[in-house]
N, C-alpha and C positions, 0 to 999 in steps of 0.2 A: 504493500500500500504506500502510495506517495505521501510524504509529509504535507500537511496543510500549509498553504501559502499564507503568510501574514500572521501566523500564530504569535501572540505577544508573550514573551517570557518576562518574568518579573525581575529584571536586572536593572541595576543603576544606570547602565549605559543606555538602555532603551528609554528609561524614564526621563533622561535628559531631553528627549525629543518632545515631551509633553509640555504644554504651556504652564507657567508657574501659577501658584496661588489657586490651584483647583483642588478640590477634595475628591477623593475616590474611596469607595467602600471596599472592604475586603472581598476579593473575588472578581472585581471588575475594574476597568480603567476608564476614566472619564475623558470624553472627547468633547470639546467646547462648542461644536457646531450643531445646533438643533437637538441637543440632548441625546447624543448617541452613546450607548453603553457598549463598549467593546469587551466581551468576556473572553477569558483565556480558553484555549482549546480549539481555536479556529472557528468559533461560531460566527454567524453573519451579524452585521450591525443590527441592533435592536431599534429600528426606526422605521417610520413611514416616509418614503421619499416624496418630494414635491411632485405634483401632477405633471409638470412640464420641466423637462431637463434640457440640457444644451444640445441634445441629439435625439433621434427617434428612440422610443422605449416601448415596452409592452403595453403601457397605458395609452400612449398617443398613437401607436401604429400596431394595434393588435393583429391587423391583417398581414403584417410582415414579420413581427418579432414575437416569439413565444416567451412565456415566463421562463426565466433562467438564462435567456440569451442576452448577450451584450449588443451584438449587431445581428442582422438577419442571418439565421442559419448557424451562427457560431455562439456556443454556450460559454458561461463563466468557466466551466471545467476545461474547455478547449484552450482558452487563454491561459489558465493556470498551468496546464500541461506545457504550453509553449515556454512559459517563464522557467519552469523546472528543467526543461530540456536545455535552455540556455545556461542555467546554473550548472548543469552537468558538463556542458562544453567548456565553460570557464574553469571548472574544477579540473577537468582533464588537461587543459592547457597549462594550468598552474602546476600540476604534477610533473609535467615535462620540464618546467623551469627549475625544479629542485625543491627540497624540503621546506626552505624558508618561504617560498612562494605558495606552496600548497597549504601552509598553515596561516597564511596572511588573512587579514580582514579585507575581503573583497568588496568593492563598491562599483556597481554598474550604473551608468547614467545614460538615459535615453530621453531626448527632448522632442517635443512636438514642433510643428511648424508654427510660425507667427501668422497673423493676418497681414496680407500684403495689399497695398493700395494702388489703384491705377491712376488716381488723381485725388488730391485733397482727402476728403473723407469717404470716397467711393471705393469700397474694397473689391478685389478680385474674388470670384467664388473660391471659398476655402477648400484646400486639398491637404489632407493630413500627411505627415511624414509616415511612409509605409512601415518603417521599422517600429516606430512608436505605436502605430495602429495595430500591428501584428501582435505586439506583446500586451496591449492594454485594452483595445477596443474603443478607446476614447477618441471622439471626433472633434473635440474642442481645441482651439489654439491656446498657446501660452500655458501649456501643461508639461509635466515631466513624470518619468517613472524612474525610481531608484530601486535596485536590487542589492541586497547586502547580506553578509554572513561570513563567519570564519571558515575558511576552506571551501565553502560552497555558498554562493550568494542566492539563497532561495527564499529570503524574506523580502516582501515587496512594500514599497511606499509610493503612493500616487499623489501628485501635486496638481491641483486644478485651480482656475481662477475663482476668486471669492465672489459670492453672490453680491450683486450691486444693482439695486432697483433702478437707479438713474441710468446706468448703461443698458440694462435689460429693456427699458422703455424704448430705446432706439434699436438695439441689436437682437432682441429676443432673449429668452430665458437662458440662464446658465445652470449647470447641474449643482454646483457647490459641492462641499465635502460630503454632505449626507446623500445627495443624489448620486454622486459618482461612486460612493461606497456601495449603495444599494444596487446600482446597475452592474458594476464590475465584480462585486464580491471581494474586492480588495479592502481589508479592514483598516489599514493605516493610510489615512488620507489627510493631507495638509493643504493649506492655501499656497499658491505658487510663490508668494513673496517670502515664505519660510524655507525655500529650497536651500539657500546658502547656509542658514543656521543649522539645518538638519545635516547637511553634508559635513560640516565641521564637527558636529557632535558624533558622527559615525566613525571618525578617525580611521578612514580606510588607508591601509598601507599598500594596497594594489588597486589602482583605478582602471576601469575599462570604459573607455569613452572615445568617441571620434572627434578630435579637436582640430583636425586640419581644415575642415570646411564646416563649421558649426551650422546646424540646421536652424537654430534660433539664436541669432547674434546677440540679442539683448539678454536672454537668460544665460547664455554662455558668458558674456562679459560681466554681468552683475552677480551671478551666483556660482558659476563653475570655475571661472578664472582664479578667484582667490584660493580655492582648494588646490588647483593645479600648481599655482605658484608656491604653495607650501609643501607640496609632496613630490613624489617621483613622476616621471613622464607616464602618461596613461598608455595602456595597451589598446590596440585597435579592436573595436567591437563589431563593426559592420560585417567583416567576413564570417564571423560566427553566426550572426543573425541571418545572413543570406544563405548559409548552408542549411539552416532550418527552413527558411522560406521556400527553398527549392523543392522540398518534398511535401507534396500536398496531401492533406487528410481527405477522407471521404466527404466531409462537409465542405471543404474548399473546392473539391472537384465538382460537387453539386452546384456551387455558385458559378463556377466557370462554365459548366454545361448550360446554365441558364443564360449567361452572357453570350455564349456561342449561339444558342437557339434564337435569342432576340436579334442578334446581328444577322444571322442567316436569313431570317424572315424579312429584315430590312432590305437585304440584297434582292430578294425576290420582288418586293414591291417597288424597289427603285428600278429594277430592270423593266418592270411593266410600264413605266412612264417614258421609256426610251422610244421615241417615235420620229426618227429622222433628226433634222436639225434640233439641237437642244442645248441650252446653256448649262455649263458645268455647275453654275450656282444653283440651278433648279435641282439637279441630281444630288448635290450637297444637301440642300434643304430637305429634300424628300428623305434621304438617308438618315439625317439627323432626327427628323420628325418621327420616322417609323421606329427608330431605336427608343426614343424617349416615351412615345405613347404606349409602347409595349413593355415598359417597366425599367428601362435603363435610367441610371441617375444622370448621365451625360455621356458624350463621346469620350473615348479613352485618349484621343489625340487628334490634332487637326488632320482630317482625312485627305488623301490624295484622290482627286477627281480629275483625271488627266485624259483629255481627248486627243486622238491622233498622235502626232509626233511628240506631243508634250508628255506622253507616257515614258519617253526615253529620258526624262528628267526625274530621277528616282524619288526625290522628295519635293515634287511639285505640289504646292498647296495654295497657289493663287486662286484656282478654281473659279475663273471669271471669264472664260472664253467660250465661244460657240463651238460645239462639236458638230461637224457636218454629217449630213446623211451619208452613210456608207463607211464612216470611220469607226474605229474601236474606241471604247473608253475603258481605262484601267481605274478601278476604285479600290483603294486600300483604306479600310476603315474598321473601327471596332468601338465597343461601348464599355463603360464601367458599370458593373452591377454589384453594389454594396462592397466595394473594395477590391473586386477582381475583374479582370479585363479580357476582352476578346481582341483579336487582330487577324483580320481575314482580307484576302484580296481576290477579286474576280475581274475578268476582262470579257467584255461582250460588245457586239456591234449595236450601235444606237438605232439602227433601222430594223433590228431584230433578226437579221440573216447574215451569217458569216459568208464572206466571199471565199472563193477557192484558196487564194493565197493566205487570207486570215485563218481559215480553217487548218491549212497545212502547218502554219507556224504554231497555232494554238494546240493542235494535237501533239506536236513535238514536245511542247512544254508539259502538257498533261501526262504524256507517257513517262517523262522523266520524274514528274511529281509522284506519280503512282509508285514508281520503283523506289523512290526515296521514302515514301510512307511505309513501304513494306519492310524497311530496315529499322523502323522505330521500335526497338526492343531493348530490354535490359542488357547492359554490357557494351552496347554500341555507342560511340560518341558522336556528337554533332559534327566534329571535324571529319570523322570517317564518312558520315553521310555527305558532307560537303565534297570530299574527294570523289566520292561515287557520282555525285551530281555533275561535277565538271567532266568526268569521263563520259557520262551518258550524253551531256550536252554536246561534247565534241563529236560524238557519233551522229547526233541529230544534225549538226551543222554540215557534216559531210553529206548526209542523206538529202538535206534541203538544197545542196549546191551553194551554200553560203561560203564554205571553204572547199578546196579541191578534194576530189575523191582520194587522191594519193597522199594527202597530208599525213605526216607522221603523228603518232599518238602525242608526242611532246608538243608539237605545234598545234594540235587540236586542243590540248589543254590550255595553251596560251590563248587561243581564239575563244575558248569557252569563258575564260576569265575576262576577256575583252567584251564579249557580248552579254555576260552576266557578272558584273563587277561587285556583287554583294555575296555574302555568305548564304548558305542554304537555310539558315534559321537562327533562332535565339531562344533563350528561356523566357517563359511567360508566367504571369501570376498576378500579383498586386500592381505590377507595372508592365508596360508594353515590352520594353527591353529589361526584363526583370533580372535581379541578382547579377548585375554585370561583372562583378568581381570573380564569379565562378568561371573557371576555364571551360571552353567548349571542347577541350580534348579529354575531359574526364568521362568515364563510362556513365551512360544514362542509367538511372535507377527507377524502379516502380514508384509512381507518384510524381515524377518530374513532368512538367508541362513545357512544350516547345512549339515552335512554328516550323513548318516546312514550306518553303516559298521559292522554288526555282523560277527563273524568268529568262527571256531573250529580248534584247532591245536593239533595234536596227534604226539608226538615225536616217532621216530623209536625205541627208547630204552624203551618205556613205555610198560612193559609186563603185565600191569593190564587191557589192552583193547584187543578186538579181533584182531588177527594178521592182518586181511585184512585192518584195518584202520591205522596201524602203519606207520609213515613217511608221512602221509597226512596232509596238511594244506590248509584250504579253507577260504577265506574272500571275501565278495561281498559288494561293497561300491558304493553308489549313492550320488549325490549332489542334494539338495532339497531346494526350496524356499517356505516358508509358505505363504499361500494365505487365504483371507477371505472366498472365495467360490470356489467350483469346485475341492477341494482337493489340495494336494501339487503339485507344479510344479517340475517335475523331470528333472533337467538340463542335466543329463547323460543318458537319455532314449534311445539314439541311440546306446549305447554300448551293444553288444549282452550279454544276461544274462540267458535266459532259455537254457536248455541242447540242444534242437534242434537248436536254433539260434546260440549257440556257435559252435556246430559241423558243421553247415553250413558255418559259417565264416571261420573256419579252412580249409574247403574244397575248398575255393575260391582261387585257385592257380593263 
């Protein structure tokens, strides 16, 4: 059985963290916000949370969040397990550093994002630091999570903004300490302005914190820097959290399946409005609308809606030109669904019918993509799939006549890199290019989510290729979860992909 997170031992070091001049009775510890009584033994806070918190809750969103869940589909237990797994990784790292490190007082610090403003007092839509969200489930800005313990940092303290009726009048409710404790199940909750005092009281001899690019500059400067200046250099935390984030639980896979389903249906409905000449902005708006109206929180990233030759600009996001009747459109888009994202690409003719040359190039890419999908199994790396993709694209380039039939394998690989200058895929999860510090050369494990996205891009001014292919760009991208048995789970399988299915979707007026 796992030890309970946040159990309060009656030690003088822990009591230093409590506000002075408060009385507590034998057997419980007083917390000054809204009469919360925190009892030893890992019991939940004895309080009734406010009706409205700083994020969706089972009270405000019972259609989305069940009792015991912190965010839709993810329970208090799941977040607690994540914190314990991180504590285990820290403990294992410390053991490798030697006896003094393994017996040290460890302090792990993870900050939220701040609110960012586009102008004056107009904020951008808030998006949480994924590492902080992964460990806490808290969606509010100006927050922090601290894990601590001797040898194993498995005790949690959460810091959230203080309730402020004046601010809440303008910005909406905050959870406060009592609301955050009730929502997350974390018993030790303080106001954010107490972060520095608590960190000093913990007297950590080994800090785990990413200070090279602080995610919350103000909290870093005001509360964390004094601790860093007084102690040793912190050890990096991000690689440990990313190694945990890479392996998805069944609950996370379910959220990613929903994100994939929503986006796949958005592709179907966007294909259906392609009727000859069409503005890229119209397809953008339709795609965005269909994602949001069917449950997505928002788009996961600015989508690529690239008609004709613009598909050969890999990150084209202007999305403001007319796609002419007979041209292809390449749409690379995805949505975010309660913290987890999709990333899908489809290419189709805006008049609903592939020309012979378009179909020829499209089928070449589709055949390569299918072969790459078949390699998505435990023990195979993304880099290995990439090498296979290049070899297969080289063969297709010969077959299409884009390179000469007698071209050597080495020269065919060079041509494949030229006509497909990106990797075969990347890790996927809470971010589009998720866990970027993890190598793509490491073997894939069950629970890892990736994309598979080969493409061929032929610029209209490339006079070295047959004229019929010039100005065409094709990419086909699916989202995949690695499984032990039964082959990969294709999260984006509902998005039309074969030529007959694409043409049928385009014909659905």
